Structures are given as C-alpha cells and as structure tokens.
C-alpha positions as CSV (number, residue, x, y, z in Angstrom):
1,X,76.7,337.5,147.1
2,X,80.1,339.0,147.8
3,X,83.3,337.5,149.9
4,X,84.8,338.6,152.5
5,X,88.2,338.0,154.5
6,X,88.1,338.0,157.9
7,X,91.8,338.9,159.3
8,X,92.2,339.1,163.1
9,X,94.9,338.3,165.7
10,X,95.5,335.1,166.6
11,X,94.1,334.7,170.6
12,X,96.4,336.0,173.3
13,X,97.3,333.6,176.3
14,X,95.4,333.9,179.0
15,X,96.8,336.1,181.5
16,X,97.1,335.3,185.8
17,X,93.9,334.6,186.7
18,X,91.4,337.2,188.4
19,X,93.3,340.0,185.5
20,X,91.5,341.5,183.1
21,X,91.9,340.0,179.9
22,X,94.6,341.6,177.1
23,X,93.5,343.7,174.8
24,X,92.9,342.6,171.2
25,X,92.3,344.5,167.8
26,X,88.9,343.6,166.8
27,X,88.7,342.1,163.2
28,X,88.5,343.6,160.5
29,X,86.4,342.2,156.8
30,X,88.0,342.7,153.2
31,X,86.1,342.9,150.1
32,X,87.3,340.2,147.8
33,X,87.0,341.7,143.9
34,X,87.4,344.9,142.4
35,X,88.1,348.6,144.3
36,X,86.1,351.3,142.4
37,X,87.3,353.6,144.7
38,X,91.4,352.5,144.1
39,X,91.0,353.1,140.2
40,X,89.3,356.9,140.7
41,X,91.3,357.8,143.7
42,X,94.0,356.0,142.8
43,X,97.1,357.2,145.1
44,X,94.9,359.1,147.7
45,X,93.5,355.3,147.8
46,X,96.2,353.7,148.3
47,X,97.4,356.8,151.5
48,X,93.8,356.3,152.8
49,X,94.7,353.2,153.9
50,X,98.3,353.3,154.8
51,X,99.7,351.6,152.0
52,X,102.7,354.6,151.2
53,X,105.0,352.7,149.6
54,X,101.7,351.5,147.2
55,X,100.7,355.2,146.8
56,X,103.4,356.2,145.9
57,X,104.8,353.8,143.3
58,X,101.5,354.6,141.8
59,X,102.3,358.1,141.6
60,X,105.8,357.8,140.3
61,X,104.4,355.8,137.2
62,X,101.6,358.1,136.5
63,X,103.9,361.5,136.7
64,X,106.7,359.3,134.9
65,X,104.2,358.5,132.2
66,X,103.1,362.1,131.9
67,X,106.8,363.6,131.6
68,X,108.5,361.0,129.1
69,X,105.3,359.3,127.2
70,X,103.8,361.1,124.3
71,X,100.2,362.1,124.3
72,X,98.4,359.2,122.0
73,X,100.2,357.0,124.5
74,X,100.0,358.7,127.7
75,X,95.8,358.5,128.6
76,X,95.8,354.9,127.9
77,X,98.9,354.3,130.3
78,X,97.2,356.1,132.7
79,X,93.6,354.3,132.1
80,X,95.8,350.9,132.6
81,X,97.8,352.3,135.7
82,X,94.3,353.3,137.2
83,X,92.9,350.0,136.5
84,X,95.7,348.2,137.9
85,X,95.5,350.0,141.5
86,X,92.0,348.6,141.3
87,X,92.5,345.5,140.6
88,X,95.4,345.0,143.4
89,X,93.6,347.6,145.8
90,X,92.6,344.9,148.4
91,X,95.5,342.4,147.7
92,X,97.2,344.5,149.0
93,X,95.3,345.9,151.7
94,X,95.0,342.0,153.1
95,X,99.1,341.5,153.1
96,X,99.1,345.2,155.2
97,X,97.0,343.9,157.6
98,X,98.7,340.2,157.7
99,X,101.7,342.1,158.2
100,X,100.5,344.8,161.1
101,X,99.7,341.3,162.7
102,X,95.7,340.4,161.5
103,X,96.0,337.3,159.6
104,X,93.3,336.1,157.1
105,X,91.0,333.5,159.8
106,X,88.4,333.1,157.1
107,X,86.3,334.2,154.4
108,X,82.5,335.1,154.8
109,X,80.0,335.3,152.3
110,X,77.0,338.0,152.3
111,X,74.7,340.3,150.5
112,X,76.3,342.8,152.2
113,X,79.2,344.3,155.6
114,X,75.8,343.9,158.3
115,X,75.1,340.6,156.9
116,X,78.6,339.6,156.9
117,X,79.6,340.8,159.9
118,X,75.9,339.0,161.0
119,X,77.3,335.9,159.6
120,X,80.9,336.4,161.2
121,X,79.0,336.2,165.3
122,X,77.1,333.0,164.1
123,X,80.0,330.7,163.0
124,X,82.9,332.1,164.8
125,X,81.8,333.9,168.1
126,X,85.5,333.9,169.5
127,X,86.5,336.6,166.5
128,X,83.2,338.8,167.0
129,X,83.4,338.3,171.3
130,X,86.4,341.5,170.6
131,X,84.7,343.7,169.3
132,X,84.3,347.1,171.1
C-alpha cells in the first residue's frame, strides 16, 4: 500500500446569492517516499516540478563536485547527491504546494493513484467536487 498526501486549497467564502461559485484549484495527490525519477533525472525533475532553487542547487553542487573533487571521490559524491535528491524530492514538492496555497489536507492509503482518487472521493467529497 502506498501513502498519498492530499493538497487542496481551503474552501473559498461563499459569494453573493445567485452568483457562480468562485473557481478553486483542483486537489493534488503526492505519493510519499523515494522518487526514482528525481534520482535519475536530478535537476530536470526539479525543474519540471517548478522547484527552481532546488534544481539550481543540485546542478551547482554536481558541477562543483566535478570541478573540485578528485576522480575517486567524484562518482561517489555524485551518486550520494542524486540519492539525496531522490529522498528529498517529494518533501520539497509538498513544501512548494503549501507555498502556493495548497496545504496538506489529508492522507489517502491506496495501491494506485486511481484508487487513491476513488478513496479521496469517498472520504472527502468536498475536495473532489472542485475537479474539472
């Protein structure tokens, strides 16, 4: 079973009667755990997820290691940096979602992403209502 954190905007205040409801961002599910894609692709994964500072930091660290470290240490350091990126990637993504107004609203346990959406709909229909 996998854990998914649910990130959704708080419900907007109701508008005047007769007016359409204000637009709300749809919720986002983020899987908990190690990110193999972030380990393999490193700065590209961070940039794809709009984590610009993290992408730049990893790129600078890898380039600095390539320029400053001797060959025997270079490969080990690069592997360690990419493993660290894989372990921290989803936590950084959750922090970014909180910064842009999608705080964590719950946790869903499921085998797949589709099952997680289904269970979210059962547990919190108020969050799924904002899906397009």
